[in-house]
N, C-alpha and C positions, 0 to 999 in steps of 0.2 A: 481301645477305641482308635479307629483310623483318623489320622490328621490330614488327609487329603482334602483339597478345597471343595470336592463335590459331596463331602459328608458333613452334615450338620451336627454340631455338638449336642448330646442329649443329656450330659451331665458334666459338672465341674468338679475339680479336685481342690479343696481349700488346703492351702499349705499351712495356714495358721502360723505357729511359731516353730517351724521345723528347724530353723537355725539354732534353736535352743533345745535340741533333742535330748542333750544330757540332763536337762533340768525339767523334763516333762512331768516328773513325779511332784516336783516342788511347785510347778506352775498349776497342775491340776489341783493340788491342795489349796493354792492361793485363790484361784478363780472360784472353786467351790465354796470357799469360805466367804468370799466377797459376795457371791450370788445369795447364799443363805443369809447373810447379815443384811444385805439390801432388802430382800423380801421381808425379814422379821422387822426391820426398822420402819418400812412403809406400812406394813400391817399393823404395828403398834400405833403409828399416827392415825391411820384410818380408824382403827378401834377406839382410840382415845377421843377422837373428835365426834365419833358417832355416839359414844356412851356419856359424853360430858355435855350437859345442857348449856353451860356457860360458853362452850366453844361453838354453839350453833349460830354462827354469824358468817357473813359473806366471805371474809377473809379465810376462815378455817374451811369453809365449804370448797373454796378454790384450792386450798392446800390439800385437802383430802383427795380431790380429783387429780392433783399433781402426783400424789403418792400412787394412785391407781395406775396412772399413766407410766410412772417409773417402773412399776412391777412388770407391765406388759413390755416396756421398752428393753429391759434387761433380759426377759424371758425370750425375746426374738433372737438374741445373739449368743448369750453365755452358755445355754444347754448344748447348742450345736459345737461350740468350742470345747466344752468339756468332753463331749462324745469323741471329738478328734484326738484329744489328749489322752483320754482314758482308754478308748477302745480302737483308736486309730481309724475311726469312721470319718474319713475325709471327703468322701463323695457326697455330692448334693445334686439332685436332679435339676434339670433345666428349669422346670415349672417350680420346683422347691426353692431355687435360687431367686427366681423372679418374685415369688411370694414373700420370701424373707425381705427382699429389697423394698417391695411395696409396703409391707408392714413397718419396717424401720423408718422409711421416709415419712409415712403417714403419722406415726407416733412422734417423730422428731418435729414435724411441721405442727402438729397439735400442741406440742410443748411450747413452741414459739408463740402461738396464739394465746395459749393459757397463761403464759408469763406476761404477756402484754395485757391481758385482762386483769390479772392481779395487780399490775402496775396502776391501771386506771382505777382500780378499787381503792388502793392506797392514796392516789391523788384526790378522789372524792372524800375519803375519810378525813384527810388532813386539810385540804384546801376548800372543801365544801361540807364542813361538819353539820351545819344546820339542815342541809338538804340531803345529807347522806342516807339517813333511814328511809326516806320516802323514795329516793332514786334506786337504791340497791335493795330492793325487796326480793323475796325468795323466787318469784316467777322470773324476773330479770336475770338473776344469778344462774338459774337453770338454763334459761335461753342462751346466756353467754357461754356457759360451759359446753352445751350441745353444739353451739357454733364453732368453738375452738376444736372440738373432736371432729366434727363433720368437715370443717375447713381444712384440717390436716389431711384427711382421707381424699377430698377432692383435689387438693393441691398436688398429691403424690400421683394422681392419675395422669397429670400432664407428662411428669417424667417417664412413668411407665409406658404411656402410649408412645413416646419417642423411642424408648429403648426396645419396645416390642417389634419395631421395624428393622432393627439390627439383624445382621447374620453373623453366626458364630461358627466358623468352619474348623477351628482347631489352631493352635493347642487349646487345651481345656484346663491348664493349671492356673488356678487363681491365687495369686500370692497375697492373701489376706486370711483373716479369720472369720469373715462373713461376707456376704454378697453386697458389695458396695459399688457405686456408680463408677468411680475412677478405674479400679482394676477390671471391671466388666468392659468398659470402653477400650481398654488397652488390648483386650482379647478379640474384639470384634473384627471381622474381615471386611466390614462395610466401611464407607467413608463417614467418619464420626464427626467431622467439622462442624457441619450445620447442627447436628444434635447436641454437641458439646455447648455450642453458643446458645441454643434454645434452652437447654437444661440450665445453663448458667443464669439466664434471664428469669426462668421460673423460680430457682432457688433464691436468687437475689430478691425477687418480688415478695417471697414469703419472709425471708430474713429481715429485708429492709422495712417492710411495712410494720412488722411487730417490733423491730428495734426503734424505729421512729416514734411509735406509740409509747413505748417504754421510756425512751429518752426525753420525750415531750412531758409525760407525767412527772418524771423525777426532776426535771429542770424546774417546773412549777412548784413541786414539793420542797426542793432546796431553796427557792426563792422565799417561800412562805416560812420555812424553818428559820432562815437567817434573820427574819424580822422579829422572831419571838425573843423577848428580853430575858437575859439570864442564861447561863450555860446548862443548867439543870433542865429548864424548859425545852431547849433546843434538843438535848439528849433524849429526853422522853418522847418528843414528837418524832425524831428520826429513828429511834430505836425499833419502831414497828416496821421500818422499811429496809434496814441494813441487812437482814438475813436474805430477803428477796433479792436485794441489789447484788449481794455476793454471788448468789446463784445465777442471776443474769449475766454478770460479767464472766463467769467461768463458761457458761453454756454458749453465749454468743461469740466469745473469743475463738473457741475451737471450732464451732460450726461455720463461722464466716470464713475461717482459714481453709477449711475442707471444701465447702460448696460454693462459696462466693467467688470462684475463680473461673476465667473463660476457658481454661484447658485442664484436662484431667491431670492429676498429679502423677509424675512418672517415678518419684522416689517412694517405693512401696514400704520401705522401713519407716520412713516419715509418716506415711499414710496410716500404717498400723499403729504407730505410737500416738499420733493425735486422735485416732479413732478410739483407742483405749481410754483416753481421757474422758471423752464425752459420752461413750456408750457403756463404760463399766465403772470408772472412777467417780464421775459426777453423779450418777444415781446413787452411789454409796455414800457420798459426801452430803448430798442435799438434806436428807432427813436429820443428819447430825448437825448441820449448820442451822436448820430450823429449830430443832429441839433444844440445843445448848443455848441458843440465844432468845428462846421464847419462853418467857416466864409463865404465861397462861398454859402452855402445853405441859410444862414441867409440873406445875401446881395441879392440873387435872389428872395427870398420869399418877402423881403421888397419892391423890384422893382415891383413885381407882384401886391402887394397890393396897391402900390401908383399909378400904371398905369391908373385905371379908373379916378383918380382925376385930372390927367394931360390932358385928353382929353377933 
């Protein structure tokens, strides 16, 4: 491909982890294992919640949707990474790159809104227990979940509309393992100052809104829990929230660092490292965090596994 300024880029080359070329076999096995385990973990959660009537509650409805989201989230990035490692298929078309970016931003934004919804659910369950069944009925849960999914897709349109106005004249070497905003902006031959600022504002709006809702919910939960007499009572009340809180902390710490910045990150090694945490490691850990700390899911899964032996 020509790199002259009058020739627009039609495809990008994803470098991935080319600096670790001597370990490509090991990396391929590692990422393939992570991908398969992540899919199985989330499918087990979805199947367990769907098959266990005792888990047909708002909290587990939202958790099942989070697992569905995590499956899509990892599928957007890891298969292309595996293709580049196993088959050296590093090229991605311009439209394919923008599509991957759109889906990644959409699913990431949806996860922000869904985590905020789950925090509100825990707030109502602990702080308004008498009104909780009447408020969190099935229709509202469905509406909240659809709003989280649609809100994520609508929010990503803002960033995509901004990026679609950029020109890419070359070079087309993208130093990342998927199409993300920062490396794309670095390759543009257009002036990206305004777009970086507007994209920062859009990302901050999504992250700050959902984070404020989550923080507000847990501040009230903490205030209520601290008033409960006895350590055992406090532990029981807060145990329903700790798993979600751990997931929230990991997710928001990395995404705020990556996207709530007024300028694109120029250190691509740091970019790829942080991206690995929230796009690969976090989806792997989330089901483990929820299942290991959740007695209801462990009990329901045990009953399902024992059921065939009883018949």
